[in-house]
N, C-alpha and C positions, 0 to 999 in steps of 0.2 A: 544642759542637762535637763532643762525645762521642755527644749524641744524636743530630745531624745524622748522624753516621757511622753509627751503629746504624739509622737510618731507610734510608740508603743502602745499606748492606752487606744489610737483608733485600731492597731491591727489587733488587739486582744478583746476588744470591746467593754472594755473596763468592767471586771467581774464583781460580784458582791454575792448572793444568797439564793430547797426542798430535794429527798433522793428516796430509794425501794423501787417498789414498782408500782406504776399507775397506767391503767386502761381508761382511756378516755370513751369508747365507744362500745355500750355493754349492749346495746338493743339489738343486734343481729342475732338471729337464730343459726347455730352452727353444727355440723355432725359432730358427734361427740366420740373421742378417743381415748381409750386407758392404756398405760404401760404396764406390761407383765414382765419381770426379771425371770428369764430361764438359766440365769447363773449357776452352777453347780460347782461345790467346791473350791469356792475362789477365796483364797487367804487374806486378801486386804478388803476388809469389811468397811472401812472408811472410804476406800475407792468406789467400792461397789455403792455404797449411799450417795456420794457425790455424784456417779454418773447417772443414778437413776433422775436424781432432781437437774441434772443437766439437760437429759431428753425431755422431761415436762417442760422446764423453762424454755428449751429450743422451740418445742411444739407451740406452745404460748405466743411467743415472739414471732412464728409462722403466720399465727393469726388466722388459720384455715378452718379449726376445730375449736370445741369446748373441750377443754382438756381437763381431766381429773387428776386430782393431786395424789390420791391414794396410790398406797404400794401395792401392786398385786406379784404374784408370783405363778409360774405354771412350769410343766416340761415343754421342751422347745418345740417337739413335734407333738403336742397336744391338739385338739382340735380347737375351734373357735367357740366352743361352747361356754358362754357365762352365764352368771347368775342374773336372775330379773332384777336384783338390787343395782348392778354394774350400767344395765340401759346404755351400752354403747354400740356405735355403727362399726368403729374400728378397733382392731388391737395392734398397738406396735409392742412386738415380742422380740427380746434380743436377749444373749449371752456372751459374758467375757470370758476370756481365756487369758494367761499370762503367760509366758517363756521368757525367762530371763528380762530384760528392759524392753521387751514387744509386748504390746497388748494388742489383742483381736478382737473383734465384734461380730458376731453373725448376729443378721436379724429378718425379719419378714412382718410384712403388714396385713394382715387379714381382715376379711369382711366377716362379721360376724353372724350376717343372715345369710351367706351362701358358703360360708367357710373356704372362700378362696382367696388365694395368697394374692394380693395386689400388688406388692413389691417385694422385693429380697435383696440382701447385699452381705457383703464379707469386706472388712477393712481391718487393716494393721497399722499401727502409730506405735512411737516409742512412749513409755509410761507417762513420762514428764508432760506430753502433750497431748493425752487422751481425750482432754476437752474436744480436740478436732475430729476425734471419732464420732462423738454424738452431732456435732455440728455437720461434719459433710452428709453422715446417714441422713438427716432430716432435710439438709438443703435437695440431695439425691432424691430421697422420697417425693419432695414439692415438685422436682422437674419430672418426674416418672409419671405422678398422678395428675401433671397439668394444674398444678395451682399456682398460686403468686409466686413469681420467682425469688427464692432467698440464696442465689448462691455466693453472696456474699458473707452468708454465715461461716463460712468455710477459708474466709481470708482472714487478713491478721489487722488489727489497728496499730498505729504507732503513735507516740505521745510524749511529750515533754514532762516530765513530773518535777517539779519544784520540791528540793529536801530539806534546803537551808538557804539564808540569804545569799546569792551571788554564787548558788549550786544548784544543779539540776541534771538529772539524767535523760537518755533517750531508751525509752522502753517498748518492746514489741509485744503485743500481746491478742488473745483473742475479744471478741467485742463484749463477753462477759466480764473481763479483768478477772476470770479463774487463772488463766494462764498467764503468767508475765516472765518477761526474761530484758535485764537492762543489757544494751549493746553498746551504749556509751556512756561513759562516767567522768568526774574528774571535772570542775569547773562549770562555766555555763552554757548548757547545751539546749537550744531552744529551736522551735519551728521546726520540725522534721516533717519533711513529704516524701511519698513514695515517688521514686523513681520511674517505675514502670509497672504495668499491669501485673508483672509474675511477682511483685514483691521482693525483688531480691537485693534491691539496693535503695538508698533513699537519700536526699538532700538533709543537711541541717544548718545550724548556725551557730557559731562558737566565737570566742573572743581570744586572738593571738595579740598580745603585749596590747590590749586594750583596743584593737582594730578588729570591727564584725567581720567574720569571714567565713565565707562559702564552703562546705565541704562536702563530699559524695562517698557514702560508705557503702562498700560492698560487702553483703552477710555472707556471701559465699566463702570469701577470703579472711572477713573481718579486718578490712584493710580501709583507710580512709585516701582521699585522694583532695586537694584544693583545688576550688574551681574559681574563684577570683574573692578578692574581698574590698569593702569601702568602708571610707569614715563616715561616721552619724548612724549608718544601719544597713545590713542585706537581708533579705529573706526570698527564698524560693517559694512564690507562693502559689504557683499552679504549673503543671507539665503538660505538654501538647499529646493528643491523642497518640502519635508516634513515639513518643519519647526523645525527641532531637530537639525541642525547643523549650526554655524556661522564661516564665515570667518572673522577673525580680524586682522587688522593691529595694531600692538604693538612694541614700540621700549622701551624695558625695562632698555637696556644699551645703550641708545643713537641711536643705528642704529636699523632701523625698518625691520620688517620680518613680513611672514604671518602666522596666527595661524590658528588651527581648534578646534572650540569650541562646545564640546557636551552639549546642553542645559537641557538632561536627568541625566547624571551623572555628570555633571558640569564639566567635563574633558578638559583639554587643553593640545594641540600638536602642536608642531612647524613644519611646513611644509617647509619652505626656511631656509637657514642658510645662507646666502651671507653676507660679511661683510660691504656690501655698503648699499643701500635703496631699501627695496620690499614693495610695498604699492600696495591697490586696489585690493585684490584679488576678483575674481569672479568664480563660478562655471559655470563647462562647460562641454559639452559632457557627459549629464546625471548624471551629479554630481560626474563623475569619476575624473576630472581632474579639476586645477586650473589655470585661466590665472590672470596676475596680471603685473604691472609696477614696472621697475626696473632700476635703473642707471648702471648696471654691463658693458655697453659698454661706460660708461662714459657719458651719457645723458638718460633721460627717454625714454624708450622704452617697447614693448608688449612682455611678456614671456608667457610660459604654461609649467607646471610641474605635475606629478601625485598628488591625494589628499595626497598621501603618501610621498611626497617629492621626492628627487633624480632627474634624469636627467634634464635638464632645456632646452626648445626648444624655438628659437627665432620666434616670430608670424610677425612681421613687420620689413619689408627691405629699408623703405623709410623714409625721415623726421629725423630731431634732436630733437624732444622733443613731443613724443607720449606717451598719458596720459588719464587720467579720461575714464576708459571702462566700459561698462556693456556687459552681454551676454546673449542670448538666444539658447537654443539647441546647434547648433554647431557652431553659430554665434556670432561674436565680433564687437561691434563699439567703436571706440575710437576716442580721438580728438588729432590733430596734428597741431603743430606750423609751419607755412610757411612763417613766413617773410624773406626775401631778406637777411637782417643784423638784429645786434641787435638796431641800430637807428631806422628802418622803422616800420610804424604801425605795433602792433600786429596783426596778422590773425592766427585763429584757425578753421581748417576745420574738420569735422566729415568723418570719413570712415567707411566702412564696409566691413567684410572679413569673411572668412570660415575656421573653423580648420581642414577640410576635402579637401581642395581644395588650389590653387593658387588664388580664386575669390577675387578681390578687386573693391570697388564701392565708390566713391565720394559722398558725401551725399549734403555738402554745399559748396558755392563757395567763399563767403568772410565773414568779420566780425571775432567776439570771437564767437565762440561755443565751448561749454563745458559741462560737467558733462551730456554725453548722459545716457539714461535708457531705455530699450524695455518695451513697453507695454506687456498684459499677453500673447498676441496673437504672439508677434513677428513681427506683420504687421505695426508697427508704434513704432516712437522714440520721446520721451519728451529731452529736453535739454536746457541749460542755454544760452542766447545770452546777453553777456552785451554790454552796449552801454553808452559809458563814466561812469559817476558815476550811472548809473541805471542798470536796467537788465529786461529780457522778459523770458518769458516761449516758447519755441518753440515746434511745434507738427512737424516731419516729418512723412508721409504718405507714407512709403517706395515702396510698389509696384504702387501707382496712382504717385508717383514723385510728389508731393505736398508738400509745407512747409507753415505754420501758425504762427504767433506769439503772445502773448498776456502780453503787458507790466506790470510789478508790478508798481503800483503807489505810495508804500511809502518801502524805504528800499531799500536793495539790496540783490540778492539772496546769500545764500553760498554753499547749495546744496542741492540735490531735489532726491526724490524717486516717482514711481509711481505704 
């Protein structure tokens, strides 16, 4: 059990303690945008208010505008004339309509100086997923206006949520945690990992008669299929770009190593052969190499090797507990413990490095920040921020140097994928 705890501790990054919304960089002057609600005769006032706040929040996270929190109304076809007090460059104007369990959104983005429509769109979604109307519209607007890409906003995150000792659910949610749906429950279900870019299936670990077992869950059919199992532990830590190969952490003989699993021919190949602990394998450099965490220096640190194994290269040269990693192209983000001594309050910060240079960038400044995951475009990072006995989902906008946090109201986050 002591060895198993050490394996899990390295995988998880050793949780401990901040949440709400935090903007790091406030020095940049951005064009101002206001949001106008043109909805008429809508029966659900609570949903109407939530939608307005979602749009404002998405615009803030997009980080391309100075966003007003004030609630404005207008007719949908009114001109873009606004009062001097509003002082905005753009207007995001929308109208909601509901028929049965379907919610529709009509919107347009207006230039206040020219009255020109810069972007318009219409969307429909089931009421229970109304949050994605806001997310998709803002992502589409950013793409059409040639702003920093935020296509990930319309994607789902998946996480394991501790609910009681030995109990955890797998939950699919939007990035703000406003929408949440439990898709796997009963027992200890941990380390979910999206199986493909379409996000219609995922891998996760559970226990069958006390043996760690890896399953694949199909969200279209709500059915699971067994992949493999291993004594000690088994975790799917990364999936190749084409979805045909998995990097697994397995410990059939107490000590964990990185394995490559081919989903087509069901073959398993051992990548690392260290006598200690190797975990958290992630594909890097166009799936040609593997970055992973190992205690081969006597403490957890980040290393890399070929997908075929062989020579191991040290990637990080500071800190004494560097773990919970994620990769995008030739970049690696990892969590590093930085407490002054073992009795000090735990602090884990996130750092960004490149496999091609000596580039190092610190992304967080305080608190316990673990389990980072890159967005599909590499421009944002989701992570877990631990606050005492609770957790929050954090979003870092890397190029914009901004950070946002969304607290989980019930339970505690164990692991997350994007």
